[in-house]
N, C-alpha and C positions, 0 to 999 in steps of 0.2 A: 503494500499499499503506499509506504514512503517512498518507494521509487517511482510509482506511477505519480505521485504528487509532485515529486521533484521534476519528473518530465513535464508535466502540467505546468509548472511554474517556468521551466525553461521556456516552453512553447508560448506561454503568455508573455514573457519578457521579450521574446524575438518578435511577436506580434506588436507590442507596443514600440519597439524600435522601428519597425517598418513604418508603421503609422506615424510617428515623429518624424521619419525621414520623408514621407510623402507630403506632411505638411510643410516641412522645411523647404522642399523642392518647390510645391505650389506657391508658397511665400515668395521663393525667388523669382517664379515666373511672373507673378503679379508685379514685383518690383521692375522686373525687366520690362514688362510691357508699359508700365508707367514711364519708364525711362524712353522707351521708343516713341510712346505717344507724346511726350514732352518736347523730344526732339524735332517730331514731325509738326507738331503745333507751332513751335519756334520758327521752323523753316516756312511756315506757312503765313507769318506776319508779314503784312503788305508793307514792307521796307527793306531797301537794298541793304546788303548784297543777297538776301535770301530770295527764295523763289517766289514767295508771295509777292514781292515788290516787282517782280518781272511780270508777274500774272496782272498785277494792277496796271503797270504801264501797257501792257498789250490791250488791255480792256479801255484804258484812257485814249489809247492811239487810234481806235475805231471812232473817237469823237473829235480828235484833233490832231495835229501833226506830232511826229515822233518825238522831236526835241522837246516840245511843251509838255508832252505826257510825261517824258523822263524827269522833267524839272518838277511837275506837280507830285509825281510818285517820291521822288527823292525828298521834296518838301514834308510830305506826309510822314516818311521814314523819319526825318530829323525830329519832326513834333513828337513822334513816338520816342525817340532817343531822351528827348527833354524829360517827358513822363516817367520813364523807365529810371532816368538818372535820379530824378526827385525822389520817387520810390525807395531806390537803392540807398540813398543819403539817410533816410528814415527807418529802413529795415535791413537790407543785405547789402553790402558793398560790392558783391559780385555783379549787381546789376548795373553799377555804374560803369564798369568796364564792358558790360554788354551794351550799355547805352553809346560808349564811346566807339565801340566796334560798329555799331549801326550808323551812328553820324559819320564816321570816316568813310564806310562803305557807299552811303547816298552821296556824299560830296565827290567821291572818286567816280561814281557811276555818271552823275551829270556833268562833270569835267570831260569824262572821256565822250559822251554823247555829242558835247559841244564841240570838241575837237574834231571828232569824225565827221560831223555834219559840215564844219567850216572848211574842212581840208577837201572832202569828196568832190571830184568833178572839177576843182580849181586848177588851172594849169600854172606851172612854176613860173611862167612869164609875168604872171599878174602880181606875184609877190617878191620876185627876185630882186637884188640890188644891181642897179644899172650904172651907177657912177662908183667906180672902183679903181684902184691901182693894180697894175701888174708888173712883174719883174722879168728880166731876160736871164737866161742862164749863166752869162757872164757878168751879171751885175754883182756889186759887192753888197755884203750885208748891211753896209752903213745905208744904202738907199732904202731897205725895208724898214731900218729903225727910224728914219725921217718920214717915212709913210705913216708907221704905226704912231709916232709921236704927235703928228699933225691932223690926226682923225681918229677914227673909231674901228679901223679896219685891223684886224689882227691876222688873219690868213690871207696870202697873196698868191694868185695863180701865176704860173710861170709859163710864158708864152714864147714860141720862137718861130718868127715869120707869120705872125698872126694865129698860129694854132696853138692851144694848150699843150703843153707836154708834162706838167707836174704841178705840184703845189708847195709852196713853202707855209708851214704853220707857225704859230707863235712859239710852240715848244721846240721846233725845228730851229727856229731864229735864236732862241736863248741857248740851245746847245752850241750852235755854231760860234756864238759870241763868247761863250764860255771856254770854248777850245782853242779858237784861232782869231778871235777880235773881228773888228768892223770890216777888216781887208779881205776876210774870206768869201769866196765865191758861193753864189746862190746855188750853182749846179752841184755843189758838194754837200748840201744838206737839204736840198729839195726832195719831196717825195714823188718818184715817177709814177707811181700808182695812186690814183686819185678817183674820188667818186664824181661822175658826170651824168648829166641829164639832157634830154632835149627838152627845149622850151615849151612844148606842147604837152609834156608828160603830167600826170596828176601830182599834185601836192601828197596826197595820201600815201601813194606809191613811194613818193621821194623821201618822205619821212621814215618810212619802213626800210628803205635802203641806207639811210644815214644811221639809223639805230643799228642795223646788222653790221654795218662796217665799223661802227664806233667812231665814225668821222665827225668833225664840227661842221665842214663847209663842204658845199656841192658846187660844182663848176657846171654853169648852165650853157649848152651849146645849141646853135642853129646851123645845121649843115655844116657841122665841123668847125664852125667860128664861135669863138667865145663870146657871148653876148651879156652874162650876168653871173652873179654868185648868189647862193643861199646858204644862210647860216642859221643856227639855233637861235640867235638873238633876233633877226627880222622875222623869222616864223613866229616866234613868240610875241612880238609886236603885233603881227597880223591877227593872231588869235585874241590878243587884248583888244584890238580895234573892233574886231567882229563881236566879241563879247559886249562892247559898249553899244554897238548897233542893236544888238539882241536886246539889250535892257530897254531901249526905248520902244521896240517893237512889241515887248511884252506887255505894255500898258494897253495894247489893243486887244479886243475880244478874241480868244482863240477860233480859227477857222479849221474845220475838217480836212486833213489832206493838204493843206497849204502851209509850205515852210516859209519862214520869213526871209527877207532877202539877204543876200550875201554882199560883203564889202565890195564896192566898185574900185578898181584901181586902174589907172592908165596902162594900156598895152605897151609892150615894148615895141620901140620902132623897128620896122623891118630893115634888115641890112642886105 
């Protein structure tokens, strides 16, 4: 009898352990489900960079142009960031970091949409610098120094017979000055490999090319002849002017499918 009783006790203990394990597993499943639901819910918030922000923009874009839709969706996201940040200050500091994440994401999304729209379909010749200095391969570095000090140009196309053959950047110039002084020749320090584009190519494509090459200046050609240069500074100025024009247009009621006008610049004179 005592052996049967002991066996029953062992069986009951085993059953209790199994039940406890099942309850623990069920509790873990519930916790995992809540975590997944929380992450999914956060991702559906109508704020960039979450998917909910993109869904909101797509819905707004059916009623107005894409850029305005992005700005409104970004503004809603930043308003949510303010609310979350305030709640976080009162309750959980982690919400402050979440709010900062949402705010930065919305700002970057709007800036990216603005830049993409401003650059798409705009030819390089509308933004390029048309008044610039060039160097010959046999010029001394002293001439480049004079040009740099008398204006705002830091990178110089090197031409031979009217055709570009390279570029002398500011870092190349500094290297030559530190090694040989002002009497060194341009050909010794110029870069024979340089970024170039036809004047009719799109700014969007050219910006990507500059970023991939890690270059600061793009030489603009027409039928093999140098007609201008494009660098990060004047590209940034174009975007800044375009943003100012956008702010003036944003006061008007949004129109479905109609994009605001782009900055008008003088076309390069034909040569």
